[in-house]
N, C-alpha and C positions, 0 to 999 in steps of 0.2 A: 540570477542564473536560471537557465532553462534547460530541460532535458525532455526529449520525446522519444518514446520507444514503442515499437510494435513487435509482438511475439506471437507465434502460433504454438499452442500447447495441447497435449492430448487429453485435457480435462475439460469437462463441460463448462459452459458459461456460468451456470448456477453454482457449480463447485468452486470456481475461482472467485465469484462474487462473495460467497459465504466466507471463504478463506480471508480475503482482503477486508471484509466487513468486521471480522472478529479481532478488533484492535486489542482487546484485553489479553490476547494470547501472543502478541508480537514479541514480548521478551523471551518467549520460548524458542524463537527461531530467527529473529531479525538481528543482524549484527548491529551493535552499538545501542540497541534499545534495551535499557536496563529495567524499566518499569513502565506500566501503563494501567490507567484506571478510567473507568467510565464514570463521569460525574452525574450526568442526567441522561435519561433516555426518553425518546418520544417514539411514535409509531414508525416513522421513517427517517429518524435522525437521532444523533446523540452527541454529547460533548465529552471529549476525552482529554486527559492529561497524559503526555508521553514524556518520559525522561530518557534522554540520550546521553551517552558517555563514551569518550575516547581518550585514553590516557588521563590527563588531569582535567580535561574539558568535561563539564557536566552542565546540562541545560534542560529545563523543563519547558515544554510549550503546550498550549491548549488549542484544540481545534474543534470545530463543529463539523461532524461527518454526516452528510446527507446521502441516504440510500434510496436509489430509484430502481427497484427490482424490475419493474415493467420495462424500463429502457436499458437495464443492465449497466447502470452508471453509478459510480460512487465518487462523490466530490468532498474533499476535506478542505474546509475554509479556516484559515488561521484566525485565532482570537487573541492570544496573549503569549509572550515569550520573547526570545532574542531576535526575532525577525521584524523587518519592516513589513513584509508580506510573505505569505506562503500559501500556495494553492496546489493541490494535486488532484488529478482526475483519472479515474480508471473507467474504461469501457470494455465490456466483454461481449464479443459477437460470436454466436454459435457458427460452426462450420458444417456444411452438408455432410462431409465424410467423417464427422466426429471431431471432438475437441473444440477449441475456440481460438479466436484471435483476441489478444489483449492489446489495447491501445492505452498507453500510460503517458501522462504529462505531469511534470513537476516544475513549478516556477517559484523562486524565492529570492529574497535579499535580506541579509543580516543587517541589524541596526549598527553593529560595530564593524568598521572596515577591516580590523585585524582578523576577525572571524571569517570575513569574506575572502581575504587573501589566503588564510590557512586552509579553508575548505576548497577554494577555487581550484587549486592545483590537483586535488584528489576527487573532485566532484563527480565527473563522469564514471570513474572507476567505482566510487562508492555507490552510486545509483545502480550500476550494473550488478554489483555484489548484492545489493538489497533485492533487486528483481530476481536474481538467481535464487536467493533465499526463499522467495515466495514459490518459485517453481519447485525447488527441492522439498519444501513443506507440502506442496500438493502431492508430490510423489510419495512422501511419507504417509500422508493421510489417505490418499485414494488409490495408490498403485496405478501404474501405467495401463495395464490390461483392463482393469475395471473402469478407468476413466474413459477409455475409447468406446466401450460398449454401453456406457450409461446413457439412458435416453436424454436428449437435449432439453426436455422440458421438466426433468426431475429435479426436485430440490436437493441440494447437497447435504 
């Protein structure tokens, strides 16, 4: 399954980069994420376990998250869990008039066909709900007025 989305938000590229890179805080605001922990950390990457749950469905998966602040790109590469593969990529591009454009891709396939069928019917809605949660979290952390006036080169 694949989903691509582009959004323009009133937050700086650095603010959004920092928000998405903070995987340990995902359980605070992302739907279905019940726990997250960082296993190992390097200068520009880390390995994280994320536990997702929906009704009786509970699964843990592990990803290596690569942070390229210079290019404003975050790539999560699947290591272990219920998927055959899982990759997601975020790119944050500053806008001249403030804010940034977020380019988001997710591509995955479950090992079990039953999970594929279960998620398949809800997939696009679920991804939209999760991307909405990132935007709502940015509003909670940064506030719309502050985000638009923050310098585009400032760290979040």
